[in-house]
N, C-alpha and C positions, 0 to 999 in steps of 0.2 A: 613457533617451530613452523617451518615450511613444509607442508605435505603435498604430495602430487594432487592436484585439483581433480575434479571430477566435472564432465560436461553433460548438461541436460539440453536436449534439442527442442526447440518449439517448431514443428512443422506446419508452416503456413504457405505451402507453395513457394513463390518468389520471395515471400516476406518471411521465410524461416530464417531462424537465428539461433545461436548458442548461449547457453548461460553457463559461465565457467565458475565453479564453486570450490573453494578451499581455503586454506590459511597461507598467508604470504603471497597471494596472487597479485597484489598491487604492483609488484616488481614487474610483472608481465604486461603492463598496460599498453606501451608501445607497440610491442609486437602483436598484442589482441587487437589493437586498432588497425594496423597496418594489413594484417591478414584479411581485413574485412571493409576497408575502405582506400580507395585510391585518391588520397588527399595528403596535403602538406600543412594544412592549417586547421588548428583545433581551437574551439571555443569552449572552454570550461566553464560551466555555471555552478555555482556553489553559494553558501551562506558564509557569514563572517565566522562562524564557529568551526565549520568544517575546512575553511580555507586555512586557518591556523593549524589544524591538525594534520590534514592530508592533501587538500587540493593545491596549496602553494608548491608543496614538495613534488607533487605529481606533474604540475605545469613545468617545473624545473627540469625533471627527468625526460619529458617529452622534449624540451628545447636540446638536451643533451643529445636525443636520438634524432635531431634534424628537423623537428616540427617547429612551424610558426605557432605560438600560443598566445591567446588572449584569455585571462581569467576575470570573468564577470561576476561580481558579488552582490548578493541580496542580504537583507535582514532575514534571520530564523523566524519561523513561524508561519502560521496560515495567512496572515495579513499580506505576505508577499505573493501570494497566489492570487493575482489580481490582473485585471486587464491593463490598469496603470502601469505595473511593473514589468508587464509583458512588453508594454510599448516601449518603456526604457531600455530593455534589452534589445528589441529590434532596432533601435535608433543608434544604440551603442555598436552593435554589430555591424552596421552599415557604416558608421564613422571609422571602424576598425577594419574596413576593406573586406568583410565577410561576402562571400558569394556562393553559388549553388554548388561550387567545389569544396565548400568548408564542410566541417562536421561539428556537431554539438555534442559535448560529453557532460551528462549530468553527475556531479560528485556530491552527493548529500543524500538527505532522506526524502520522504514521499513529497514533501513540498516542493523541493528543488526539481526532483524527477519529473512531477506533474507540469510544473512551470516551464522548465527548459524542453520538456517534450513538445508543449504546445508552441513555444518559441520556434523550434525546430521544425514543426509540422507546417507552419504558416509562413516563415521567413523564405523568401523567393520561392514561394509556392512548394516549400518542403526540401530539406537538407538532411542527410543521414544522421542518426542520432544513437547515441550510446548511453548506457546506465552503469555508474558504478555507485551503488547503494551502500551508504555508510551507517544506516539504522537498522535494527532488526525488522521493524516493519516494513520498510522498503525491500530489504533482501527477501522476505518470504512472500510479498505481496505485490505492492504498487510499482516494482521495477519490472514486472512481467505482465505482458498482455497487451500493451500498447494503447491503454487508456492514458489519454494526456489532456490538461485542461486547467482552468481557473474558476475561481469561486465568483459568483455575484454576491452582493451583500445579504440577500435572503435565500440563497440557494447555493449549496456547495457542488463544485464541479459541473455547473450548468453550462458554460461554455468550453468547448473542446473539441476533440477529434480522436480517432483511433489512428495512431502512428507508431507502428511497431518499431523498436530499436533494431539496430543492426547487430547489436550484442549486449551481453549484460556480463560484467565481470563483479564477482562477489569474493570478498575476503573476509571470512568470518573473525579474523584477528582484530579488526576495527571495533567490534562489539566490546572489547575490553575498555574503550574510551567512552562509552555510552553513559550518561548520567542513569541512575537507577530508575527514575521514573520513566525516562525513554525507553529504557530496555523493558520494563514491565509492560510499558503500552503496546510494543511490538509483540509481545506473547498472547496478546488476546487475538490477533490475526492467526497465530499458530493454532491456537485452542479451536478457532472458527473452522480450520481445514479438517480437523478431527471430527467435528459435529457434522459438518455438511457432507464428508465424502469418505471417510475412512476411520472405522471403528478401531481397527488394529493400530493405526497412528495415534488415536485418542488413548488407547491403552498404554502405548509407548510413552507417551507425555506422563500419564499417571505413574507409571514405573520408573520414570527418569527425571521426576520433578526437582530432586536434589541436584543432579548434575546439571540441570538447565538453569537453576537458580544460581548455581556457581559458575555459570558461563564456561562449562567445559567445552573446548574447542572441538574435539570429536564428536560430542554429542550434538552441538550446535550445527555441525557441518550435516550431520544425519537429519536434523530437523530441517534445516534450510533445503537441503537437497529434495526431501520428501514434499515440502510445502510447494516447491517450484514445479515438481513434476505434477502434483495435483493440479495446480493452477494451469500449467501448460496443456493438460488432458483438456480441461474445460473450454480453454481458449481455442484449441485446435476444433473442437466441436462446433464453438459458436462464438468466432472471432468478434462480430459486431452486434451481438446481442440480438439476433433475428429469430433463432429457434426458441429462446427463452431460457436455455440451459445455463447461460452464463448467469443469470439472475441470482443463482444459489450462492454466488461469491458474496452477495449482499446481505448474508444473514447477519441480523442485527443492526444492519446499516440504515434501516428507514429510521428507527429510533435515533441511533447515533447522530446522524445528519442534523436532526432536529435538535438535539442536545447541543451540538456544536454551533448551529446557528442562534439558538436561544442564548448561548453564551458569547455571542459575537466572536466566534473562532477563536477565543482567548482563554476561556476558563477551563477547558478540558484539552487534552491531547485526544488526537483521532482514536488511538489505541484504547484509551480510557473510556471514550465514548462509546467504543464498540464493545468493550466488555460490558458496559451498563446496558447496552442495547441487546446483547445476547441473552442477558438476564431477563430483560423484558420480553424478548421474542419466546423465550422458553416458558416463561410465566403465562404469556398470552397463549400459547398452544396448549398448556395445561388446562387453562381456563375454559378453552374451546373443547376439550375433551380429546385432544389429538395425541397427547403423551400423558403418562402417569408421572406422579410426584417422583418416582425414583429417577427417572431421566433428568428432571430438573435438578435433583440433588447431586447427581453424578457430575453434571457440567458445573454446578456451584462449587463442589469440593475440588475439583481440579483448578477453576479459577482462584479458589482460596489457596491452594497449595502453590500456585505461582505469584501470591500475594497480589491477586488481581479482585479482591473482595472489596469493591468500591461502592459506597452508596450510590443510587440513582441521584443524579443532580436535582437540586430544589428548584426546579422551574415548575411553572403552572401547567398542570397536564392538558388543560383544555387549549393552551397557547401552544404547546408542543404539538398537539394533533393538528391543529391549523397548519403550523409550520411543515408538517409532513407532506401536506398537499402541494408544496413547492418542490417536492422531491422529484427526480428523473423517473422514477419507478411509477408515479401516478399515471394510470391508463384510463382515458375516458372519465376523468374526474373521480376515479375509484382508486383508493389505497390498496396496495398489495404488499403482503409480508411473505418473507421466506421464514417457515416456522418448522421445527424439527419434527418427524415423525419418529425417530428413534436416534441414538447416537450413531452417525454415518450416514444419515439421510434426511434430507429436507425436502419440503414441498413448497410451491407457490400458491398462496392462499388469497383469495378475494372475498368481497362481501363480509367483512367484519365491521361490526358496528363500532362508530367512534367511542362510544361509551365504554366499550370493551378495553380499547387501547388506552384510554385514559384511566381507566380503573387499575390496570397492571403497574402504570408509571406510580400512580398515587400509593398504590400498596407497596412497592419496592423503595420508594422514597420515604416512606414512614417507617 
């Protein structure tokens, strides 16, 4: 069912942009792009799965509206978020006649968005970029905020840039086609926003878990809108991670990125790693006396209600700690963790012993 979309504005001076959120909004793509870019050439970057579902039809629709369109397709999964794949896309764009007047449109999940954004930021020293996120994780998190990049073999997102999109178009109807595992993974980032910023939103998730599990469009529209607004607020305060405010968005991610690297970016989806990472972060906060068991249990109960009660991966805890030292959040050779002080508020904590970090991983894995 098509409903009137809602617009969330990300206010960043000349880099400001709109996030259009609703059901049935894919049909508005051509108008959405033309209102925000003076171009006739669109390069759509997608993966093989999303191409069959949406990108191919979107490309045809743009052609019908007078666009010159090239659709560039990569394989799904973190392995495509690499320097080598980015180089392939740069070369293909050059061969197809792309220039500084072209635009890049990411149609897909977080991997496609991060990869296409990095390609847009670096091709011809930067071309306009749009996001059409097709996974829940991308809709509530990775498509907003301007972080783009690729992975190195031992470090996730280590090569990249801040390159804000010119616009983000979100259609919650596409979530109906998500495989169950992908949908669940996206819910981890949703829970994250409640823990770090908004106790009332956390309570909304607790009260509406059944509707969320059923993928109710109206409920999901509310969820996506709130997550986008919360992230936009943080990005407006600290666009380039200078003040440290934006670091709160990494709740659970120091653990998660180590889990992903240990699994060579293949054994866990990002959201699954984040869910495990949030469990570890809450346990670490309790171990350090920053929260009591009730906070840990409240988070755990919501994760379980959303079918995200996953065991921590069975990797070696000491190896995971060492992988964490490759994380971008390491400062002066010191690990930093975002830990909850209560539901709705987190703090950036330093000076944590490696043994404490390894201990919570070992405990949860057991």
